[in-house]
N, C-alpha and C positions, 0 to 999 in steps of 0.2 A: 412909133413902127421905122425901122433902120430902111437905110439904103436899102437898094438890089445889089450882091455881088456877083449876078452872073448865077447859073440854075442851079437848083437844091437836089445834083444826084443823088446823094445821101440818103436824103427826104422820099423822092422819087421811088428807091431802089425801096426804103421799106414798107409804101405805100401795095410795093409792086408784091411784096413777101405774102403779104396781110392779103391781101386781094379785095378791100377798103375801095369806095368809089372820094371821090375828093367829099358829094357829102354826107357819106357816110363819117369819114373820118374828124368833119365842122360837128356832127351829133354826139358823137364819143364826146371832143375836148368838152364841147361844151357841158357836157354832160358830168365831168368827171370835175369843171371847174364849181359847174351849181352846186356838186358836194364837199367843194373846201371854200364853200362862200365865196365864190370872186363871180363878179358878174361880169359876163360873155359872152358874146354874138356871135360867133364864127360862123360863116356860111361856106359855101363854095366857092365861090369868086374867094374870100380871106386866105385859104386853104392854096389857090392857083397862089396867090401873088404870094405865098411860104416856099411854097414849090418851085417859083421862076428865082428866088433869092432873097425876097424880101423875112427879116427876121422879126417875129414874134416878141413882145415882150411881154418877163417874165409873170408868172411862171409857167407860162404856155409852155417854155423848151419842157420843164421837168413835167408837166404833165404829156405831153407827146412821149418824152420817152419812157415814165407808165404804164402807157397802153400798148404799145410797143412793147415792152417789156413782156407786159402780160398776155397780148397775143402771141407770140414766138415764142413765149419760154424760156429763153434768158434775157440776163443783165442787156441792157440797150442805155447810154449814157447818153445825152444832151449831144454830147461831140460826136461821137456813132451817128448819128444822123444831122451832121452840117450846121449841129448847134453851139452854140457854150450856154453856159450851166448861167441862173443870174448876175450872182457874181464869185467866182471861185473862190472866194475867201472865206463867202456860206456853206459851201460842200459841206455835207456832213454836222453843221452844226445843228439838224435838226430833229427830232424828235416826234415822228412819225406815225401815223397810227395806219399807213398800209408800208405794210411789208416788203409788197413791192419797190416803193421810196426809199424802206432804209436798204433793201437787197443792191438799188442802183448808187445810193449815197456812199455805199461799199465798194463798190466796180469803179467808182467815179476816184475816187481817194487812194489808192489801188492802182492806178494806173498814172494819175499825177507822181505817188512813191514810187513806182518804178520809172517813166521818164524825164519824171520833170524835179532834177535832185535839189535844187534851188524853191520849190514850190513850199511857200509856208514855213520858212526855214525863220523869222524876225517875226513868226506872226506872231499873236498874242493872245494868251488862255483868259476866254471871257467869262466869268464869273458870270454874268445872267442867263452864259449857256447850259450852267449846272446844274441850276436850280428845278425846272422843265420836267429833262428827262428823268429824275428821280425820283419828282411828285409820281410822275404819270407810272411809272414804273411800281412803282410803295401802291396804287391804288388796283393799278392791274393785278398784280400776286396775291391782295387781301381778295378778290374778286375772280382766283382763278378757280378754273374746275380741273380735276381728274384727266389723263390722256387715257382715247383707246387705246387697245394692240390692234398690229398690223399697219401694212402702210406699200407702197408700191416701190419706195425705198431700201432695199436688202441692208440688214443690220450690218451683215459683212461688208459693204463696201463705206457705210462710216468708221467699222475698224478701221479700215485702211485709210481710213482721212485722220482718225485721231491717232495709229500709229506716226506718221510726219508728225501731227502736230506736236508729239512728244522727242522729233528731234529735233526740231526748231525751240524747243523749252530746253531741252539741253542746253542746246548750242547758245542759248539767251545764256544761262545760268554758267554756263563754263567761261565764256568772249564774251561776253556783253553783250548790250542792241543794237548796236553799229553793227555786227557782223554779220547778221544774215536779214536784215528786217527786210531788205527788197526782195531777195529772194520768197520769201513769205507771203510776202504780198504778192506779187508772180502769183505763187500755188494758190491763193486764197480765190483770184478772179478769174483766171484760167479755169480751175478743176474743180473748183468746190463753189461758189454762188451758182454757173450756171444748172448744179443741181435743182436749188432751192425750189425751183419752179416748176417741180415737179413730184414735190413732198409737199406731205398732208400733216401738217403739224400738230395735227387731232390725233394721228397714228402714233405708235412707237417708233417705227425707226423714223419717218418724217422729221419726230421731236426729235429722237435726237441727231437730226442733221445737220438743222437746227441748233442746234446745243455745241457742234462738232465749230460750224461756223460763226457762232461767237464767242470761242474758241481762242477763232486762229485770230479773227479781228481783236480781241482784245487782249490777244498777245500783241499786235504787231501796234495796239496802243503804249504799250509795256515799250514795246523797242523802242516806241518812236520816242520815249520818255526818255530815254537811257542815251537817246541819239540823237539829245539836245534838238531836238524837235515836238518843243509841247501843246503846239498849236495843233499840227497833225494825231499826237495820243488824242485832248480832249477829243475831236473830230472823230479816231475810232474807237472811241470808250463810248461815246454815247452809242455808236450806232449798236457797238456794242452788247450794249443793254437793253435795246431793243430787241434784237435778236435771241436772247435769252428772256426776253420776257416771252418769246414766239414760240421757244422750245417748251415755257413750261417750266425750266429747269431754272428754280427759288434760290439755290443755294450758288449757284454760277450766279445769277444776279448781284446778290451779295456780293461777289468777288468781286465783277466789276466793279461796283461800289467801291471797293477794297484800294483798288485803283485808281479809281477816280478822287479817293481823300485822297493818296500817296501826290497824286498830280501836284493839288490841292497845296497838302501840304509845301512839297519841296518848290511851290512855286512863292510860298511865302504868303499863303491864303488861310491860315490856323481855325478860322471860324468855319467858312465854310470846307475842310477838313474834316472837323465834327460832325458838322451836320449830315455829311455824306456819310459818312461812318455808322452814322443812327439811325441812318435809313436805310442802310443795309440792314443791320443789326432788327428793326423794327418789322422789315419785311419777311423775317426768318420764324414769324411769329406763327404761323404753320406747318414751315417746314426746316427744323431746327438741322444745322449742321457744324461739329465742331470746330472744323475745321477753319470755315472764316469767321465764323462769328469770336475767334479765337484771335485771331491778323485785325477784326474793325475791333477790337475792343484796344487792341497794342496800340492802333491806332488813332483812335478816341484820346489814351493815355499821352501820347505824345502833343499831340494838340492844346489837351488838359495843360500840357506844359510850358510852352510856349502861352499860352493864356495867363500863365500864375498863374493856376486854380494845383499845386501839387497836391493837398487832399483828392482833387480826384483822378487826377492820373497815378495817382498811388495803386487807389482804389481799385483804376482799370485795370493795370497790371497783372494785380491780384485775380482782379475778374479771369482777364485772362489767359494767364497760367494755369485759371482753372477747367478753362474751355478745353487749353491744349492737352491736358490728360486723357480728357476723353476722348482724343481725334486716335482713328483707327487707321495705321499707318495702312496696311495688307490689304483694305478691302475698299482704298476711299478712290475718288476719277484721278485721271495721270493731271488734273492743271491744280492737285491737292496735295502733289508729290511734294512739291516746296515748298507749302507751311508748316515747316519742321522747325525743328529745335533750331539749329544753324539760323534761319532767319526771325521765328519769335525774340528771339534772346538777341540778334543785332537790333531788332524795335523796343524792347525795353529798355538794352543801353541807349538808345535811343531817348526815351526819355527821362531820364536820370540824366544824360550829360547835358539834354536842358534846364532839369532841377540844380543844376550846379552841385550835385552829389556825388563825387568823385569812384566814391569807391564800391557804391552798386552799379555804375557804368562801365565801369570796369570789369567786375564781374561776369555781368551778361556779355560783355564784348570779346573778353578770352572765355564764355564758356559757348558762345558760336563759333569762335575759331575751333574750339576744340570738335565741335560736332561735327564740323566742315571737314574736319581732315582726313584724304584718301577723296573728295569731294570733285576737288579742282574747280573750286569756286572759288575763283579770282579774283572777281567783282566784288563777293559780299565780303572777301574778305577787306581786303583794301579797306574798304571803307569802316570795318571793324576796329581793322590799327589806327585808323586816323580817328576814331572813338576812343582807342584807348590813350592815342597823344594827346589829344582834348583835353580826357580827365587826371590822365600829369600834370600839365599845364595848369589845372585849377590848384593840385595841390602843389602848384611850384617846384615841380620835380622836371627843372628842364633836360637831365641828362636822359633819362626815361620815356620826354617828348618826341625827344629828334629820336631815337632808337625804334619808336614806334613811327614817329612820320616815316624817317627815310625805307621800312617797310611796305609802308599805306605807299610811295611812289612804286617803288620797285615793282607792285602788282599792278599800279596800274598800269603802268608802259610795257603789259601783258594781253590786256584786253580793250577794247574799242567800247569803251563807258562814257560816257560826258558827268554820271552823278558821278565816277571818281576822280575824274578831274576837277570837279567842283569841292570835293573833298580835301585834293592838291591845292589848289587852289585856296580855299576858307584856312590848313595848313599854314599856307606862306604870309598871310595875314596876320593868323593870331602868333606866328615864332617871328616874323620883322622885327616887334619892339627888344627882340635880345641879340638883334644884328652888334652889338658892340665885340657881342661873343662869336671868338673865330669858328663852334663848332655851330651854332647859330648860324652865323652869314656863310656859312655850307651848303647848310641846307636850302638857305633859299635862293640861293644862287642857283641849287641845281632846279629847285622848284618851279625858277624861271626858265628854266631854259625845255624843261616836259611843257609846261605851260604854254611859251612861245609854238614850240614843233605839234601841241595841238592844236593852238589855232589856225595854222598853216594847211592841215589836214582839212 
C-alpha cells in the first residue's frame, strides 16, 4: 500500500453522498473483490487508512469506482475518488463482464482524450488484447435473447443523441478523424454515459441508448485511428464492442469488429485482421445484415491478399459484391450509411493493389471516386488517388502515377487524417527510385514538405 499523501477528501465526499459507513464500504468492496476472484479482507480500519490518504493496491481503485458509480447513477472514475487507475496504459484494454466497469472505462478514456493530448500517443497496439473481446462477444451473441419493449429512457431522447452522432459521422467522412474527435469525446462522456445508469438494456429504448453509446464510442475509435492514435483506437473499440453486446445489436457488434480488423490491417497484422473479420461474420449467423457483411468480406479479401492467397482474396471480393447488392440504403441505420459504393469500391481496390493487379485496382478506385462525386469525402478520395498512383507504378506508367500522386497530396492537405499522410509517405517511398527524373523529383520534394509540416502538428 502506498504511503499517505494527505486526507482523501474526494473519497470522503463519495462516502458522504452514498451514506455508507466505513464498515458498509468494506463489506461491499470485499464482496465485489470475491466476485472477481480477488482475495481481499478490508475492514473499517482499512477504509479509514484509505480516507486518510493511503492508496489501495490494484484492483481496489477500479472496484471502488464501480461501486460508487452504481450507487450514485453516473460514471465515477478512480481519479474522481482521489485514486489513479491500476496503470493508465491499461485503461480500456479489458473486456469486462460488468457494464458499469465498461462505462467507467469509456469515461476514463474520454477524460484522457479531452484533457491529455499526449496520452497514449506512442502507445502500441496489443495483439493479445484483441482476441478475448472478439471471442467473448461471439459467445454472447450466439446465446443472445430478444429484448422486451418499453423503457424509462425515451426513444425521442435517444433520437437526439443519434442525430448528434450523424453530425460527427459526417464530419469524420469530410474532414478526417482529427477534426472533431475531442469534441465527440466530451459529448459522449458528459451527455451520453451518465444516462446509461438509468437505462435498462432489456427494454427497447434502454437497448437503443446502449446502442447509441456503442456507436459513438466506436466512432471515437475510428477517429483515433485516423488521428494516429492506434492505442487509443484499440481501447475505444474494445469498449464499443462490449456496449454493443449489452444493447443486443449484433449487426453493429459486427461493424465494430470490422473496425478492429481495419486497425489490425493498417498496423500490418493481417492474420489478426482476418480473424477479427471472420468472427464478425460468424456472429451474424442469427442476425444477418448485408452492410457489415459486405465490409467484413472486403476486409477479409484485403487480409487474404496480404497473406498471399489470391484465390481466397478474389472470392471474398465476389462475395462482398453480392452482399453489397442486398443493402437497403433507405432503411438502414445511420452508421451503415457510409458502407456504400464509395467505401466498398475503395476496399476492393486495396485488395487488387495488394495482389499486384493494376487493372482491377484502378477500376475499383475510379468507381469509388465516381461514387463519391458531390459527397465531399476528401479523405477517401485522397487514398483512392494514392491507389491509382500505385496501380500506375505497377504498370510502369510514371506520368499517370505522378498525376494521381499529386492529386492525392492536394486532397491530403485539406483534411486532418493520418491515413492520408501515411498514403503520401508511401507514395514518396515508391516514387523516390525515379528521382533522377525531374518530374519525380518535384513530387518527392513536395511530399517531403507536406510530411514535414504534418510531423510538426
